[in-house]
ROTOR-681054 format. One line per field, with one value per atom (N, C-alpha, C): residue number from 1; residue in one letter; chain; atom name; z, x negated, y negated. Coordinates in steps of 0.02 Angstrom, whole numbers. Example, Ala and Ser with C-alpha at 12.3 -4.5 7.8 and 13.67 -1.06 7.14 Angstrom:
residues 2
seq: [1, 1, 1, 2, 2, 2]
type: [a, a, a, s, s, s]
mol: [A, A, A, A, A, A]
atom: [N, CA, C, N, CA, C]
w: [390, 390, 390, 354, 357, 394]
u: [-660, -615, -660, -642, -684, -645]
v: [284, 225, 165, 112, 53, -2]
This chain:
residues 195
seq: [1, 1, 1, 2, 2, 2, 3, 3, 3, 4, 4, 4, 5, 5, 5, 6, 6, 6, 7, 7, 7, 8, 8, 8, 9, 9, 9, 10, 10, 10, 11, 11, 11, 12, 12, 12, 13, 13, 13, 14, 14, 14, 15, 15, 15, 16, 16, 16, 17, 17, 17, 18, 18, 18, 19, 19, 19, 20, 20, 20, 21, 21, 21, 22, 22, 22, 23, 23, 23, 24, 24, 24, 25, 25, 25, 26, 26, 26, 27, 27, 27, 28, 28, 28, 29, 29, 29, 30, 30, 30, 31, 31, 31, 32, 32, 32, 33, 33, 33, 34, 34, 34, 35, 35, 35, 36, 36, 36, 37, 37, 37, 38, 38, 38, 39, 39, 39, 40, 40, 40, 41, 41, 41, 42, 42, 42, 43, 43, 43, 44, 44, 44, 45, 45, 45, 46, 46, 46, 47, 47, 47, 48, 48, 48, 49, 49, 49, 50, 50, 50, 51, 51, 51, 52, 52, 52, 53, 53, 53, 54, 54, 54, 55, 55, 55, 56, 56, 56, 57, 57, 57, 58, 58, 58, 59, 59, 59, 60, 60, 60, 61, 61, 61, 62, 62, 62, 63, 63, 63, 64, 64, 64, 65, 65, 65, 66, 66, 66, 67, 67, 67, 68, 68, 68, 69, 69, 69, 70, 70, 70, 71, 71, 71, 72, 72, 72, 73, 73, 73, 74, 74, 74, 75, 75, 75, 76, 76, 76, 77, 77, 77, 78, 78, 78, 79, 79, 79, 80, 80, 80, 81, 81, 81, 82, 82, 82, 83, 83, 83, 84, 84, 84, 85, 85, 85, 86, 86, 86, 87, 87, 87, 88, 88, 88, 89, 89, 89, 90, 90, 90, 91, 91, 91, 92, 92, 92, 93, 93, 93, 94, 94, 94, 95, 95, 95, 96, 96, 96, 97, 97, 97, 98, 98, 98, 99, 99, 99, 100, 100, 100, 101, 101, 101, 102, 102, 102, 103, 103, 103, 104, 104, 104, 105, 105, 105, 106, 106, 106, 107, 107, 107, 108, 108, 108, 109, 109, 109, 110, 110, 110, 111, 111, 111, 112, 112, 112, 113, 113, 113, 114, 114, 114, 115, 115, 115, 116, 116, 116, 117, 117, 117, 118, 118, 118, 119, 119, 119, 120, 120, 120, 121, 121, 121, 122, 122, 122, 123, 123, 123, 124, 124, 124, 125, 125, 125, 126, 126, 126, 127, 127, 127, 128, 128, 128, 129, 129, 129, 130, 130, 130, 131, 131, 131, 132, 132, 132, 133, 133, 133, 134, 134, 134, 135, 135, 135, 136, 136, 136, 137, 137, 137, 138, 138, 138, 139, 139, 139, 140, 140, 140, 141, 141, 141, 142, 142, 142, 143, 143, 143, 144, 144, 144, 145, 145, 145, 146, 146, 146, 147, 147, 147, 148, 148, 148, 149, 149, 149, 150, 150, 150, 151, 151, 151, 152, 152, 152, 153, 153, 153, 154, 154, 154, 155, 155, 155, 156, 156, 156, 157, 157, 157, 158, 158, 158, 159, 159, 159, 160, 160, 160, 161, 161, 161, 162, 162, 162, 163, 163, 163, 164, 164, 164, 165, 165, 165, 166, 166, 166, 167, 167, 167, 168, 168, 168, 169, 169, 169, 170, 170, 170, 171, 171, 171, 172, 172, 172, 173, 173, 173, 174, 174, 174, 175, 175, 175, 176, 176, 176, 177, 177, 177, 178, 178, 178, 179, 179, 179, 180, 180, 180, 181, 181, 181, 182, 182, 182, 183, 183, 183, 184, 184, 184, 185, 185, 185, 186, 186, 186, 187, 187, 187, 188, 188, 188, 189, 189, 189, 190, 190, 190, 191, 191, 191, 192, 192, 192, 193, 193, 193, 194, 194, 194, 195, 195, 195]
type: [x, x, x, x, x, x, x, x, x, x, x, x, x, x, x, x, x, x, x, x, x, x, x, x, x, x, x, x, x, x, x, x, x, x, x, x, x, x, x, x, x, x, x, x, x, x, x, x, x, x, x, x, x, x, x, x, x, x, x, x, x, x, x, x, x, x, x, x, x, x, x, x, x, x, x, x, x, x, x, x, x, x, x, x, x, x, x, x, x, x, x, x, x, x, x, x, x, x, x, x, x, x, x, x, x, x, x, x, x, x, x, x, x, x, x, x, x, x, x, x, x, x, x, x, x, x, x, x, x, x, x, x, x, x, x, x, x, x, x, x, x, x, x, x, x, x, x, x, x, x, x, x, x, x, x, x, x, x, x, x, x, x, x, x, x, x, x, x, x, x, x, x, x, x, x, x, x, x, x, x, x, x, x, x, x, x, x, x, x, x, x, x, x, x, x, x, x, x, x, x, x, x, x, x, x, x, x, x, x, x, x, x, x, x, x, x, x, x, x, x, x, x, x, x, x, x, x, x, x, x, x, x, x, x, x, x, x, x, x, x, x, x, x, x, x, x, x, x, x, x, x, x, x, x, x, x, x, x, x, x, x, x, x, x, x, x, x, x, x, x, x, x, x, x, x, x, x, x, x, x, x, x, x, x, x, x, x, x, x, x, x, x, x, x, x, x, x, x, x, x, x, x, x, x, x, x, x, x, x, x, x, x, x, x, x, x, x, x, x, x, x, x, x, x, x, x, x, x, x, x, x, x, x, x, x, x, x, x, x, x, x, x, x, x, x, x, x, x, x, x, x, x, x, x, x, x, x, x, x, x, x, x, x, x, x, x, x, x, x, x, x, x, x, x, x, x, x, x, x, x, x, x, x, x, x, x, x, x, x, x, x, x, x, x, x, x, x, x, x, x, x, x, x, x, x, x, x, x, x, x, x, x, x, x, x, x, x, x, x, x, x, x, x, x, x, x, x, x, x, x, x, x, x, x, x, x, x, x, x, x, x, x, x, x, x, x, x, x, x, x, x, x, x, x, x, x, x, x, x, x, x, x, x, x, x, x, x, x, x, x, x, x, x, x, x, x, x, x, x, x, x, x, x, x, x, x, x, x, x, x, x, x, x, x, x, x, x, x, x, x, x, x, x, x, x, x, x, x, x, x, x, x, x, x, x, x, x, x, x, x, x, x, x, x, x, x, x, x, x, x, x, x, x, x, x, x, x, x, x, x, x, x, x, x, x, x, x, x, x, x, x, x, x, x, x, x, x, x, x, x, x, x, x, x, x, x, x, x, x, x, x, x, x, x, x, x, x, x, x, x, x, x, x, x, x]
mol: [A, A, A, A, A, A, A, A, A, A, A, A, A, A, A, A, A, A, A, A, A, A, A, A, A, A, A, A, A, A, A, A, A, A, A, A, A, A, A, A, A, A, A, A, A, A, A, A, A, A, A, A, A, A, A, A, A, A, A, A, A, A, A, A, A, A, A, A, A, A, A, A, A, A, A, A, A, A, A, A, A, A, A, A, A, A, A, A, A, A, A, A, A, A, A, A, A, A, A, A, A, A, A, A, A, A, A, A, A, A, A, A, A, A, A, A, A, A, A, A, A, A, A, A, A, A, A, A, A, A, A, A, A, A, A, A, A, A, A, A, A, A, A, A, A, A, A, A, A, A, A, A, A, A, A, A, A, A, A, A, A, A, A, A, A, A, A, A, A, A, A, A, A, A, A, A, A, A, A, A, A, A, A, A, A, A, A, A, A, A, A, A, A, A, A, A, A, A, A, A, A, A, A, A, A, A, A, A, A, A, A, A, A, A, A, A, A, A, A, A, A, A, A, A, A, A, A, A, A, A, A, A, A, A, A, A, A, A, A, A, A, A, A, A, A, A, A, A, A, A, A, A, A, A, A, A, A, A, A, A, A, A, A, A, A, A, A, A, A, A, A, A, A, A, A, A, A, A, A, A, A, A, A, A, A, A, A, A, A, A, A, A, A, A, A, A, A, A, A, A, A, A, A, A, A, A, A, A, A, A, A, A, A, A, A, A, A, A, A, A, A, A, A, A, A, A, A, A, A, A, A, A, A, A, A, A, A, A, A, A, A, A, A, A, A, A, A, A, A, A, A, A, A, A, A, A, A, A, A, A, A, A, A, A, A, A, A, A, A, A, A, A, A, A, A, A, A, A, A, A, A, A, A, A, A, A, A, A, A, A, A, A, A, A, A, A, A, A, A, A, A, A, A, A, A, A, A, A, A, A, A, A, A, A, A, A, A, A, A, A, A, A, A, A, A, A, A, A, A, A, A, A, A, A, A, A, A, A, A, A, A, A, A, A, A, A, A, A, A, A, A, A, A, A, A, A, A, A, A, A, A, A, A, A, A, A, A, A, A, A, A, A, A, A, A, A, A, A, A, A, A, A, A, A, A, A, A, A, A, A, A, A, A, A, A, A, A, A, A, A, A, A, A, A, A, A, A, A, A, A, A, A, A, A, A, A, A, A, A, A, A, A, A, A, A, A, A, A, A, A, A, A, A, A, A, A, A, A, A, A, A, A, A, A, A, A, A, A, A, A, A, A, A, A, A, A, A, A, A, A, A, A, A, A, A, A, A, A, A, A, A, A, A, A, A, A, A, A, A, A, A, A, A, A, A]
atom: [N, CA, C, N, CA, C, N, CA, C, N, CA, C, N, CA, C, N, CA, C, N, CA, C, N, CA, C, N, CA, C, N, CA, C, N, CA, C, N, CA, C, N, CA, C, N, CA, C, N, CA, C, N, CA, C, N, CA, C, N, CA, C, N, CA, C, N, CA, C, N, CA, C, N, CA, C, N, CA, C, N, CA, C, N, CA, C, N, CA, C, N, CA, C, N, CA, C, N, CA, C, N, CA, C, N, CA, C, N, CA, C, N, CA, C, N, CA, C, N, CA, C, N, CA, C, N, CA, C, N, CA, C, N, CA, C, N, CA, C, N, CA, C, N, CA, C, N, CA, C, N, CA, C, N, CA, C, N, CA, C, N, CA, C, N, CA, C, N, CA, C, N, CA, C, N, CA, C, N, CA, C, N, CA, C, N, CA, C, N, CA, C, N, CA, C, N, CA, C, N, CA, C, N, CA, C, N, CA, C, N, CA, C, N, CA, C, N, CA, C, N, CA, C, N, CA, C, N, CA, C, N, CA, C, N, CA, C, N, CA, C, N, CA, C, N, CA, C, N, CA, C, N, CA, C, N, CA, C, N, CA, C, N, CA, C, N, CA, C, N, CA, C, N, CA, C, N, CA, C, N, CA, C, N, CA, C, N, CA, C, N, CA, C, N, CA, C, N, CA, C, N, CA, C, N, CA, C, N, CA, C, N, CA, C, N, CA, C, N, CA, C, N, CA, C, N, CA, C, N, CA, C, N, CA, C, N, CA, C, N, CA, C, N, CA, C, N, CA, C, N, CA, C, N, CA, C, N, CA, C, N, CA, C, N, CA, C, N, CA, C, N, CA, C, N, CA, C, N, CA, C, N, CA, C, N, CA, C, N, CA, C, N, CA, C, N, CA, C, N, CA, C, N, CA, C, N, CA, C, N, CA, C, N, CA, C, N, CA, C, N, CA, C, N, CA, C, N, CA, C, N, CA, C, N, CA, C, N, CA, C, N, CA, C, N, CA, C, N, CA, C, N, CA, C, N, CA, C, N, CA, C, N, CA, C, N, CA, C, N, CA, C, N, CA, C, N, CA, C, N, CA, C, N, CA, C, N, CA, C, N, CA, C, N, CA, C, N, CA, C, N, CA, C, N, CA, C, N, CA, C, N, CA, C, N, CA, C, N, CA, C, N, CA, C, N, CA, C, N, CA, C, N, CA, C, N, CA, C, N, CA, C, N, CA, C, N, CA, C, N, CA, C, N, CA, C, N, CA, C, N, CA, C, N, CA, C, N, CA, C, N, CA, C, N, CA, C, N, CA, C, N, CA, C, N, CA, C, N, CA, C, N, CA, C, N, CA, C, N, CA, C, N, CA, C, N, CA, C, N, CA, C, N, CA, C, N, CA, C, N, CA, C, N, CA, C, N, CA, C, N, CA, C, N, CA, C, N, CA, C, N, CA, C, N, CA, C, N, CA, C, N, CA, C, N, CA, C, N, CA, C, N, CA, C, N, CA, C, N, CA, C, N, CA, C, N, CA, C, N, CA, C]
w: [748, 752, 826, 857, 927, 938, 928, 887, 865, 828, 784, 849, 865, 925, 984, 1008, 1061, 1025, 971, 961, 968, 941, 941, 1005, 1036, 1123, 1147, 1116, 1166, 1151, 1089, 1053, 1070, 1061, 1076, 1161, 1204, 1291, 1271, 1247, 1263, 1239, 1153, 1127, 1184, 1202, 1248, 1319, 1329, 1399, 1350, 1309, 1286, 1226, 1225, 1192, 1189, 1128, 1112, 1109, 1137, 1141, 1088, 1044, 983, 994, 969, 974, 921, 937, 864, 876, 818, 786, 834, 849, 897, 954, 972, 1061, 1045, 980, 939, 933, 927, 865, 943, 1001, 1072, 1106, 1097, 1138, 1099, 1048, 1008, 1007, 1018, 1019, 948, 869, 826, 785, 716, 663, 626, 626, 600, 648, 679, 713, 667, 614, 574, 543, 547, 524, 556, 628, 663, 681, 692, 698, 648, 574, 512, 535, 573, 590, 623, 663, 726, 691, 651, 627, 587, 543, 492, 496, 523, 551, 645, 674, 732, 746, 682, 685, 756, 779, 813, 791, 802, 745, 789, 713, 733, 666, 662, 630, 617, 542, 550, 513, 491, 418, 361, 336, 309, 317, 361, 379, 433, 455, 483, 488, 426, 404, 505, 534, 600, 614, 615, 624, 580, 585, 558, 539, 477, 457, 520, 540, 588, 670, 665, 717, 705, 770, 776, 800, 811, 879, 883, 930, 938, 949, 897, 924, 993, 955, 1014, 1039, 1085, 1097, 1064, 1017, 974, 940, 910, 882, 796, 753, 662, 633, 592, 525, 529, 555, 509, 469, 452, 411, 431, 403, 376, 335, 316, 253, 199, 171, 120, 73, 45, -34, -52, -96, -96, -146, -142, -141, -223, -256, -308, -335, -303, -342, -322, -274, -264, -300, -344, -405, -420, -459, -502, -521, -462, -452, -445, -419, -446, -507, -515, -603, -648, -628, -689, -661, -604, -602, -587, -633, -649, -574, -536, -465, -453, -428, -438, -389, -361, -312, -368, -348, -400, -372, -305, -297, -287, -307, -290, -349, -372, -430, -418, -348, -335, -352, -385, -376, -339, -348, -290, -252, -203, -198, -195, -253, -255, -194, -178, -142, -150, -74, -107, -103, -138, -167, -97, -45, 26, 50, 47, 149, 78, 55, -1, 43, 111, 191, 176, 133, 166, 71, 75, 23, 14, -49, -47, -52, -21, 10, -29, -74, -75, -56, -49, -1, -72, -33, -103, -63, -74, -59, -116, -42, -91, -115, -184, -198, -182, -144, -102, -73, 10, 58, 76, 125, 144, 164, 203, 260, 239, 172, 120, 73, 84, 57, -28, -21, -69, -64, -113, -97, -136, -117, -136, -198, -252, -302, -350, -388, -430, -438, -476, -498, -449, -381, -327, -286, -309, -267, -319, -279, -312, -282, -303, -282, -237, -155, -150, -102, -100, -40, 26, 80, 121, 163, 132, 147, 131, 81, 58, 99, 90, 139, 198, 241, 295, 289, 235, 210, 244, 238, 253, 212, 129, 60, 32, 57, 19, 9, 20, 37, -46, -68, -124, -191, -210, -252, -326, -315, -387, -443, -486, -536, -563, -615, -638, -698, -731, -786, -832, -925, -951, -990, -985, -1004, -912, -867, -815, -848, -852, -903, -946, -1019, -1069, -1015, -1001, -977, -931, -903, -872, -946, -976, -1050, -1065, -1088, -1122, -1117, -1028, -1007, -998, -1019, -988, -1067, -1091, -1139, -1206, -1257, -1303, -1300, -1275, -1261, -1206, -1170, -1104, -1146, -1220, -1209, -1282, -1284, -1347, -1307, -1231, -1189, -1168, -1147, -1144, -1222, -1273, -1335, -1333, -1343, -1346, -1293, -1212, -1164, -1205, -1224, -1242, -1305, -1340, -1398, -1391, -1315, -1301, -1248, -1243, -1169, -1200, -1258, -1318, -1382, -1400, -1482, -1541, -1540, -1574, -1579, -1514, -1537, -1570, -1557, -1595, -1683, -1680, -1758, -1811, -1749, -1801, -1780, -1750, -1758, -1808, -1823, -1859, -1931, -1946, -1986, -2028, -1979, -1981, -2021, -1973, -1989, -2052]
u: [-576, -464, -490, -529, -510, -542, -608, -637, -613, -541, -518, -482, -431, -391, -408, -467, -505, -519, -553, -580, -506, -457, -409, -356, -368, -343, -386, -436, -473, -477, -468, -464, -374, -358, -284, -271, -319, -323, -318, -390, -423, -389, -365, -333, -268, -217, -161, -195, -259, -241, -294, -297, -350, -288, -235, -174, -188, -218, -202, -288, -324, -395, -432, -443, -486, -560, -551, -613, -670, -737, -797, -782, -810, -828, -857, -940, -973, -929, -889, -887, -822, -782, -732, -783, -829, -853, -872, -915, -974, -882, -829, -762, -747, -748, -712, -766, -829, -905, -898, -890, -889, -884, -928, -972, -891, -853, -768, -690, -745, -697, -649, -685, -631, -558, -586, -549, -485, -508, -466, -410, -442, -404, -346, -369, -326, -270, -294, -219, -180, -229, -170, -131, -151, -93, -63, -77, -35, 4, 2, 29, 72, 38, 67, 77, 102, 155, 82, 64, -2, -11, 17, 16, -65, -120, -175, -169, -209, -218, -308, -314, -404, -408, -458, -494, -402, -402, -368, -303, -304, -219, -210, -260, -251, -317, -303, -381, -405, -376, -425, -447, -473, -510, -568, -630, -680, -699, -716, -742, -777, -756, -766, -729, -700, -616, -560, -554, -484, -439, -371, -327, -273, -258, -192, -128, -88, -61, -6, 41, 74, 77, 122, 153, 183, 223, 282, 255, 292, 283, 303, 246, 265, 307, 344, 352, 306, 298, 247, 272, 241, 229, 188, 181, 147, 89, 38, 2, 12, 53, 108, 74, 46, 17, -33, -43, -118, -162, -216, -276, -260, -243, -240, -170, -125, -70, -77, -115, -132, -133, -216, -245, -223, -166, -127, -79, -32, 4, -37, -88, -128, -132, -162, -190, -137, -73, -7, 7, 11, 39, -8, -87, -152, -150, -159, -195, -152, -91, -72, -1, -2, 69, 122, 159, 228, 286, 281, 337, 313, 228, 231, 184, 146, 108, 19, -2, -36, -95, -163, -206, -284, -265, -310, -378, -383, -460, -465, -393, -417, -376, -383, -346, -277, -250, -180, -139, -95, -46, -28, -10, 38, -11, -60, -117, -187, -207, -287, -329, -318, -398, -394, -347, -322, -324, -393, -387, -338, -317, -253, -284, -244, -240, -190, -200, -123, -114, -51, -43, 21, 32, 77, 136, 206, 247, 322, 370, 419, 463, 503, 546, 624, 636, 695, 651, 675, 637, 656, 588, 586, 662, 669, 750, 784, 803, 867, 870, 818, 809, 744, 723, 669, 621, 586, 512, 453, 415, 318, 325, 368, 355, 325, 279, 248, 302, 345, 418, 465, 437, 468, 426, 367, 319, 275, 248, 224, 161, 119, 85, 113, 103, 154, 58, 68, 32, 67, -2, 6, 65, 51, 124, 165, 189, 220, 266, 235, 266, 273, 254, 248, 346, 383, 427, 417, 357, 342, 326, 328, 325, 401, 455, 499, 571, 538, 608, 625, 554, 557, 495, 500, 428, 423, 369, 355, 348, 393, 392, 348, 304, 260, 253, 195, 194, 194, 212, 216, 140, 91, 32, 35, 40, 10, 79, 133, 185, 158, 139, 100, 16, -9, -52, -18, 21, 45, 111, 120, 171, 109, 41, -5, -33, -21, -76, -14, 62, 98, 87, 124, 123, 169, 135, 203, 276, 298, 373, 441, 360, 373, 381, 318, 353, 385, 423, 487, 530, 522, 589, 626, 549, 558, 570, 550, 567, 650, 692, 763, 784, 750, 814, 813, 758, 752, 810, 815, 853, 916, 935, 1006, 1030, 980, 985, 977, 955, 944, 968, 1017, 1048, 1046, 1051, 1068, 970, 945, 892, 849, 862, 803, 816, 889, 916, 862, 897, 867, 779, 760, 674, 640, 705, 653, 702, 738, 747, 689, 675, 593, 540, 547, 467, 470]
v: [1085, 1046, 1010, 1059, 1017, 950, 951, 878, 816, 829, 814, 778, 816, 790, 748, 801, 747, 683, 669, 596, 553, 595, 535, 511, 589, 594, 512, 524, 459, 392, 395, 304, 305, 359, 302, 293, 325, 303, 257, 236, 193, 111, 137, 93, 53, 106, 90, 33, 40, 37, -48, -49, -137, -165, -139, -190, -283, -284, -343, -365, -316, -354, -339, -370, -374, -332, -260, -205, -196, -195, -175, -123, -73, -44, 3, -18, 8, 29, -15, 32, 75, 77, 101, 195, 178, 249, 279, 241, 245, 293, 266, 299, 375, 378, 422, 471, 463, 526, 559, 531, 552, 515, 524, 487, 464, 497, 481, 453, 417, 373, 336, 327, 291, 320, 375, 425, 435, 453, 462, 406, 315, 268, 251, 276, 271, 307, 376, 432, 419, 389, 355, 309, 270, 191, 260, 286, 320, 383, 410, 488, 464, 431, 406, 345, 301, 254, 181, 205, 135, 82, 31, -27, -63, -13, -55, -87, -152, -198, -217, -213, -228, -286, -325, -402, -359, -322, -299, -319, -310, -330, -414, -437, -493, -537, -582, -620, -658, -651, -693, -641, -572, -511, -518, -511, -504, -420, -405, -338, -299, -245, -208, -221, -268, -287, -264, -206, -186, -237, -192, -235, -193, -157, -144, -194, -212, -298, -250, -215, -188, -109, -94, -6, 19, -41, -6, 16, 75, 124, 97, 88, 66, 150, 119, 180, 235, 302, 339, 407, 419, 501, 533, 592, 653, 631, 643, 642, 699, 696, 740, 732, 672, 688, 684, 740, 745, 682, 676, 669, 646, 687, 670, 629, 659, 618, 570, 521, 444, 428, 490, 441, 409, 466, 469, 396, 409, 321, 271, 277, 203, 189, 251, 217, 222, 237, 218, 181, 150, 86, 28, 23, -8, -34, -7, -40, -83, -103, -166, -136, -193, -182, -193, -139, -149, -207, -223, -276, -322, -374, -436, -432, -378, -411, -416, -408, -415, -364, -396, -318, -316, -227, -198, -258, -256, -303, -384, -399, -482, -493, -579, -610, -615, -589, -583, -676, -654, -699, -745, -722, -758, -753, -736, -721, -736, -778, -779, -762, -760, -739, -663, -628, -596, -527, -455, -453, -404, -374, -344, -272, -250, -174, -124, -93, -41, 6, 37, 75, 145, 209, 214, 226, 220, 192, 224, 261, 303, 244, 249, 223, 227, 283, 322, 343, 330, 310, 408, 436, 501, 500, 477, 487, 477, 435, 456, 521, 561, 607, 597, 557, 527, 612, 627, 670, 630, 681, 652, 650, 688, 701, 597, 621, 552, 533, 541, 489, 444, 478, 445, 389, 388, 341, 308, 243, 182, 193, 109, 62, 27, 9, -46, -80, -150, -161, -198, -195, -189, -232, -303, -372, -341, -331, -300, -207, -178, -132, -138, -209, -216, -282, -259, -336, -410, -446, -494, -533, -498, -573, -561, -502, -483, -566, -590, -640, -671, -719, -738, -742, -682, -659, -690, -718, -736, -685, -690, -637, -625, -589, -568, -609, -649, -668, -593, -642, -596, -560, -618, -587, -515, -505, -458, -395, -432, -355, -309, -375, -322, -280, -318, -272, -203, -220, -146, -102, -128, -108, -42, -76, -40, -19, -9, 59, 124, 112, 188, 197, 240, 310, 296, 305, 279, 287, 335, 340, 339, 287, 229, 177, 166, 81, 125, 137, 138, 150, 169, 155, 93, 31, -16, -54, -17, -61, -80, 0, 9, -39, -21, -80, -138, -161, -245, -253, -212, -219, -202, -171, -138, -243, -258, -329, -375, -360, -452, -427, -400, -371, -412, -480, -541, -560, -567, -593, -530, -473, -433, -419, -429, -429, -507, -529, -620, -610, -552, -561, -543, -466, -410, -443, -516, -521, -569, -598, -664, -630, -544, -529, -510]
């Protein structure tokens, strides 16, 4: 634990002394003094809220480059969601952002130079009483999670909706059918008649 804390402290100190400068992975590895420097960097970003960007977050950066954009802290959280829960939620959501529909690893629709990177987000935020229960979690891409693309989102195509629906349980599919029949009672009645 001392090594982990020491490496984080070294990286935090170095990054804050070099705000706004593009830093490479070799330098950061040397500063941290451990092969797990990347994990310590993620902890600084995710658990302490440091505004650290990589090529996944900023298309002007190349792989292996990082930048501490500012000293203002972003919202951060302690990692309380297990690996198993994260895997379950990503699989349940078809490895697609539930806000914009972008698939993991695909070029992002709002910034094609960036590949879509998925996170796990809370539907009801923890600050509002939300829990880490899978029912309150969803896959969300880094752009939507930062709130950059939430203004005028494109609606997913019927093909994407059907692909997602096929992944759900039979009970969930029946729930969707009930909702559709309730929303479109006349069309549902005429459709059944035409069969």
